[in-house]
N, C-alpha and C positions, 0 to 999 in steps of 0.2 A: 670614202671614209665615213660620211654621214650615214650611209646604209648599214655599214658594219656596226656603228654605234646603236642604231635602231635594232639590229638583229641581236646585239648583246642584251639590250634592255628587255626585248621581247622574250629572249631565251631565259633570262633570270625570272621573269614573271611566270613563264610557263612552268619552270621547275618548281618554284614555290607553290604555285597554284596546284600542281599535280601532287605534291607532298601533302598539302592540306586536304585535298579531295580524298587521297588514299587513307589518311588518318580518320577522316570523317566516316568513310565506308567501313573501316575496320571496327571502330568503336560502335557504330550503329548495328553492325552485324552481331557483335558480342552482346550488346544490351538487349537486342531483340530476343535472342535466345533466353536470356535471363528472365525477361519480363513475361514471355509466353509460359515458361515453366511456373513462375510464381503466380501468374494470373490463373492458370488452371488449378494449381494447388490450393490457392486461397479462395477461389470462387468469386473474386472481385471483378466486376465489369469495368471498373475504372482502370485497374491494372491491365486487364486484357485489352482494353481500348488503347492504352498507352503502348502495349506490345504491337498492336495492329499499326499504330502510327510509326513505331520503330521499324516495322517491316517495310513501310513506305519509305522511311528514311534510307534504308539500305538501297532500295531501287533509286531513290533520288540522288544519293551520293554516287551511285554507279553512273547515273546520267551525267552528273557534274564531272566525274573523272573522265569519262569517255569524251564528253563535249569539249573539255579543256584540251585534251590530247588532239582532238580533231581541229579545234579552233586555232591551236598553236602551229598548225602546218602553214608553211609559207604560201603566198599567192601562186597560182599556177595559171595555165592558159584558159582553163574552164572557169576558174574563180579568180579573176584579176584583182578583186578587192579583198582576197583572203577568205577565211572560213569563220570569221568572228561571230556571225549570227547563230552558229551552232549552239553557243552558250545561251543566247536569248531563248532559243527554242527549247533547250533543256530546262531552263528556269520556268517556262510556261508549262512544260510537262510536269515539273515538280508541283506547281500550283494545282493542277488538275488532280494529282495524286492526293494531295492534302485535302482537297475538297471532297474527294471520294471517301477518304477515311472518316471525315467529319460526318458524312451521311450514314456510314455504317455504325458509328458510335451512337448517333441519334436513334437509329432503329433499335439497337440493343438496349439502350437506356430506357426508352419509352416502354419497351416490352417488360423490363424489370419493374417500372413504376406501375404498370397496369396490373401485373400478376402479384408482385410483392411477396413471393414465396421462395426466398433464397437466404442462405446463411454465408457469412464471410469470416475467414480466418485472417485476422489483420496482421499478425506478427510477421509472417514471411514478406508481406507487401511492404510493411514499414521499413524493414531492414534493407530489402532489395532496392526500393525506390529512393531511400536516402543515399545509398551508395551510387546509384546511377545518376542522381542529380549532381553529385560531386564530380563524377567523371565527365558529365556533359558540360559543366562549367569550364573545366580545363580545355576540353576539345573546342568549344565554341569560341573561347578567347583566342586560341591559336588560328582557327579557320577565319575568324573575323579580322584578325591582323593581316592574314594573307590576302583576304578580299580587298582590304584597304590599299595594300601595297601593290597589288596586281591590277586592281580595277575590274576583277572578274565578276561578270553578272551571275554566272552559275554559282560561284562561291558566296556571293552576297545573298543569293536566294537560299543557299544551303545554311548560311549563318542564321538567317531569320528562322529557318526551319528548326535548327538546333536550339535556338532560344525557346522555341515553343516546347521542346522536350524538357528544358529546365523548368519552365512554368508548369507544364503538365505534371512533372514528378513532384514538385512542391504541392500542387493542388491535390494530387492523389494521396500524398502523405497526410495532408490536413484532413481529407475525407476519411481515410482509414483511422486516423486518430479519433475523430468524432464518433465513428462507429464503435471503436474500442471503448470509449468513455461512456457513451450513452446506451450502447447495446442496440441501437436502431440502425438497420442496414440501409435505410432510405438515403443516407448521405452519399452512398456510393454512386447510384445512377444520377443523382442531382449533380455531383461533381463531373460525371462523364458528360452530361449535357452542357455544362459550363465550358468544358474543354472543347467540345464540338463547336461552340460559338467562336471561341478564340481561334481554332484551326481555320474556320471559314473566313474570318477576317484576315488572317495571315495569308491564306491562299489568294484572296483578292488583291492584297498589296503586292505579292510576288508577281502575279499575272499581269497587273497593270504596269509594273516596272519593265517586265520583259516585252510587253506589247509596245511600249513607247520606243524601245530600241528596234524592234522588228519594223515599226512604222517610220524609222529614220527621224525621230524627233531630234531637234538640235541639242547641242551640248548644254549643260546647266548654265544658268545666268552668270555665275561667278567665273566659269571657265571662258565664256564669251567675253567677259570683261578683261580677263587676262590677255586674250588675243588682241582686243582693241587697244589695251595699254601698250602692248608690244609695237603695234602699228604707230601709235602716237610717239613713242620713244624713238622710233626710227624715221620719223618725218624729217625731211630735208628739202633743200632747194630743188633737187631733182625728182623728188616724190611729191606729187600734187594731191593725191588722195587715193581712195579705194572705194569699191562698191561690190555688190553681189557676194558678200561674205556668207558662206554656207558651212555648216558643221553637222556632223552626225557621229554616231558611235556604233560599232559592230563588235559585240563582246567587250574585250579589253582595248580594242583598237579605235583611236579617234581619227577622224578624217576632217581636214580643214581645207577649204579652197576659197580663193578670192581673186578679184580682178584689181590690179594695182595700176593706178594712173600715174604715168611718169612724164618727165620733160621729153618732148619728141626730139629735141636736138642732141640729147646725150647718146653715147654709143651703146650698142647692144651689150657689149662686154661690161660696161659700167652698170647698166641696169641689172644684168644677170648676177653680177657680184653682189649687188645690194639684195637681190632676192635670196641668194644663199645665206647672207647674214641674217635676214629677217626670218627665214625658215629655222635657222639654228636658235635664234632667240625665242621663237615660239615653242620649239621642242624642249628648250631648257626649262620652260614653265609647265609644259604638258609633255612629259617624256614619252617617246615612242610615237608621237603623233605623225601622221602622214600629211604633209603640207604641200598643196599645189597652188602656185601663183601664176596667174595669166597677166602678162604685161599689156598695157594699152596706152597709146599716146594721148597726151592731154590736148585734144583738139576740140573740146567743147561739147562733145556728144554725151558725156556722162557726168553726173553730178553726185559725188559721194558725200559722206558725212561731214567732210571738211569744207564743202563748197561755200556755204554761207560765211564761214569764218574767213575764208580767202577773199571773198568779195568785200567784207568789211575792212580788211587790211589792204585793199586795193590791188589784190592779185588778179591775174588774167583768168 
């Protein structure tokens, strides 16, 4: 029954994550075409740079969609811990794409600043970028909500990337407005360079987040505290303590394992029933978590977090 509940939770998360990834891909593909056409028509390097980033968004969204489908597959003989790290690898790939786009933008913008022999038609860019910014806000709010509900690393990376699109569009609109007002095209490559710096910072943040999960960094501090709170709440005469609490995350899936120190005189059935209750309590706070508990008799070999308190209370 516990496994069926976990499967239902993971199924809901996979469906929601897949819909969000599909929406992100469709919107990015449409906006990419619009920006390329407008960038070529207007002669704006800032708009064209935004189009290049949208092209990367299409690839990044495709990465997210494919990785979510792959990561949502159940564990098998070759992958007993599931396929969750596919999302972390996809997020790292997105980061590299963003960084590559930033390098391209820098090269084009520097070339414009050096030669300074270009003209820009601002009207198409102002209209198109204003519209794309509005569309991106709607998409990023939906994808961001899906990322929070599912815990998807790939969607979280995609959300950050989509927010960069909103910021970029606003920045390009400001640059084009300044060009239109002043008649000086220099604002266009300057804004392109500013966007490149922002893209580089975003790529670094996404890559570091993905790397932490690939390297099996423990769950966030507040989630560790939730687990420890569950253990304290289920403390009883038969449960003497715990140690070797380890946690990690692969994509959307959390893994928790610990050694539980119990009264050696109680029956295996009693201890096992308590373990089932504790696992359910942890999953109630961290839905879908895979919890593994190893039972150990309280024979004095192990001293967990509760040991000093037990000694003060006169416990054995």
